[in-house]
C-alpha positions in Angstrom: 145.4 82.2 58.5 143.7 82.9 55.2 140.5 85.0 55.2 139.3 83.1 52.1 138.7 80.1 54.3 136.1 82.0 56.4 132.5 81.1 55.7 130.2 82.8 58.3 126.6 81.6 58.7 124.2 83.3 61.1 126.4 81.9 63.9 129.7 80.3 63.2 132.1 79.0 65.9 135.7 78.6 65.1 138.8 77.6 67.2 141.3 80.2 66.2 144.3 78.5 67.9 145.6 77.5 71.3 147.1 79.2 74.3 150.6 78.3 75.6 149.1 75.4 77.6 147.0 74.2 74.7 143.6 75.7 75.7 141.4 76.6 72.7 140.7 80.2 71.9 137.3 80.4 70.2 135.6 82.9 67.9 131.8 83.3 67.6 130.7 85.0 64.4 127.2 86.3 63.8 125.6 87.7 60.6 128.8 87.4 58.6 126.7 86.5 55.6 125.2 90.0 55.6 128.4 91.4 54.2 130.6 94.2 55.5 133.3 94.2 58.1 132.2 92.9 61.5 132.2 94.6 64.9 134.7 92.8 67.2 134.4 92.3 71.0 136.8 90.4 73.1 137.4 89.9 76.8 139.7 88.2 79.2 143.1 89.3 77.8 144.0 89.7 81.5 143.2 86.5 83.3 142.6 88.1 86.6 139.7 90.1 85.2 137.0 87.4 85.2 134.1 90.0 85.2 135.1 90.9 81.6 134.6 87.2 80.6 131.3 87.0 82.4 130.0 90.0 80.5 131.2 88.7 77.1 129.6 85.3 77.8 126.3 87.0 78.8 126.4 89.1 75.6 126.9 85.9 73.6 123.8 84.4 75.2 121.8 87.4 74.3 122.9 87.3 70.6 122.2 83.6 70.4 118.8 83.9 72.0 117.7 87.2 70.4 119.5 87.6 67.0 117.2 90.5 66.2 119.2 92.7 68.5 122.0 92.5 66.0 120.0 94.5 63.5 121.9 92.9 60.7 125.3 94.0 62.0 128.1 91.3 61.6 129.6 90.7 65.1 132.6 88.7 66.2 133.1 87.7 69.8 136.1 86.2 71.6 135.0 85.5 75.2 138.4 84.5 76.6 141.6 85.8 75.0 143.9 84.5 77.8 142.5 81.1 78.9 145.6 80.1 80.8 145.6 83.3 82.8 141.9 82.9 83.5 142.4 79.4 84.8 145.3 80.5 87.0 143.7 83.8 88.0 146.7 85.8 86.8 147.0 88.9 84.7 149.7 87.4 82.5 149.7 84.3 80.3 151.6 81.0 81.1 154.9 82.6 80.0 154.4 85.5 82.5 153.7 88.0 79.7 151.1 90.7 79.9 149.4 90.1 76.6 148.1 93.7 76.5 151.7 94.9 76.3 152.7 92.4 73.5 151.3 94.1 70.4 153.5 95.7 67.7 152.4 99.3 68.5 154.8 102.1 67.7 155.2 102.7 71.4 156.1 99.1 72.3 159.1 98.8 74.6 160.4 95.9 76.6 159.5 95.8 80.2 161.3 93.7 82.8 160.5 90.0 83.1 158.7 88.8 86.3 156.9 92.1 86.5 153.1 92.8 86.3 153.6 94.4 82.9 156.2 92.2 81.3 155.9 92.8 77.6 157.6 89.7 76.3 160.9 89.3 74.4 159.4 91.0 71.4 156.0 92.1 70.0 153.8 89.1 69.2 156.1 86.7 71.1 153.0 85.0 72.5 150.5 82.7 70.7 147.5 84.5 72.3 148.5 87.9 71.0 149.4 86.5 67.6 145.9 85.0 67.4 144.3 88.4 67.9 146.7 90.1 65.6 145.9 87.6 62.8 142.2 87.9 63.5 142.3 91.7 62.9 144.0 91.1 59.6 141.4 88.6 58.6 138.2 90.3 59.7 139.3 94.0 59.3 136.7 95.0 62.0 134.9 98.3 61.7 135.3 98.9 65.4 136.6 97.0 68.4 135.8 96.7 72.1 138.1 95.1 74.5 136.5 94.4 77.9 138.7 94.8 81.0 138.3 95.7 84.7 140.0 98.3 86.7 140.2 99.6 90.3 137.0 100.8 91.9 136.0 104.3 90.9 138.2 104.3 87.7 135.6 102.5 85.5 135.5 104.2 82.1 134.8 104.0 78.3 138.5 104.5 77.3 138.9 105.2 73.6 141.7 105.1 71.1 141.6 106.2 67.5 138.4 107.8 66.1 136.1 106.5 68.9 135.3 109.5 71.1 131.7 109.7 69.9 131.2 106.0 70.4 132.6 106.2 73.9 130.1 109.0 74.6 127.2 106.9 73.3 128.2 104.1 75.6 128.5 106.6 78.5 124.8 107.4 78.0 124.0 103.8 79.0 126.6 102.7 81.6 127.3 106.2 83.0 131.0 105.7 82.9 133.1 108.6 81.7 134.4 108.7 78.1 138.2 109.0 78.5 141.1 109.2 76.1 143.6 108.4 78.8 143.4 105.5 81.2 145.7 107.3 83.6 149.0 105.5 83.0 151.1 104.5 80.0 150.1 101.4 78.1 153.2 100.7 75.9 152.5 98.0 73.3 148.8 97.7 74.2 146.1 96.4 71.8 144.5 99.9 71.9 147.8 101.6 71.0 148.3 99.3 68.1 144.8 98.9 66.7 143.3 102.3 67.7 146.2 104.8 67.8 148.4 103.3 65.0 145.7 101.5 63.0 143.0 104.2 63.3 140.3 101.6 64.0 137.6 103.0 66.4 138.7 101.3 69.6 137.0 101.1 73.0 138.6 99.6 76.1 135.6 99.1 78.4 136.9 99.2 81.9 134.5 97.6 84.4 134.9 98.2 88.2 136.9 95.2 89.4 135.2 94.8 92.7 131.8 94.5 91.2 130.3 91.1 90.7 129.7 89.9 87.2 125.9 90.1 87.4 126.0 93.8 88.4 128.6 94.7 85.7 126.5 93.0 83.1 123.3 94.8 84.2 125.2 98.1 84.0 126.7 97.4 80.6 124.2 95.3 78.7 122.7 98.2 76.8 126.1 99.9 76.4 127.5 96.8 74.6 124.4 96.6 72.4 124.9 100.3 71.6 128.5 99.6 70.7 127.3 96.9 68.3 124.8 99.2 66.7 127.3 102.0 66.6 124.7 104.4 68.1 
């Protein structure tokens, strides 16, 4: 996809491509006409983490209803990165691949098929991960937040790359710890590729997976707006 084809108005909605089963993956762009590289937020790369999608969609509603909260910052949002997984309530995509182990990070390694963390036959073997990979090349975001959920009590502002300060800012709002380590290896993850290898400030916002969407959004609304502002 060629970045010269992008023309962003105050809000521009674009279908980036399709999932394995043909579901569209959409991008919402705000304030792209202000210049500068956008902030990128995406959710639902694991389909069994619907709270992440709920929060991304609520954030989208806020930006559409109150564009002043953007403070002129260009923002890009993908509310559902794995629509087939979301529809099936599965972590993996329709090929059984954990998309968050399918990026060309230096630490990528092949995990066994039919397992929770199956990484695919090769990095970027899946259309959904290729869409995000190409999007990063096009937009060159100044910072990235991927919204996930995790076991109760493990919620955190996990950071990769030069994002410790940003994680600490978010902690002041959602009261989650700022952590450089999620507690287990994430070979071939988006954060490993974009944050560690690419040196883009990268936050993996881990919501408590037993919390309902409304509560998670209430706890993280201001943290996500702070992420957009960068302070």
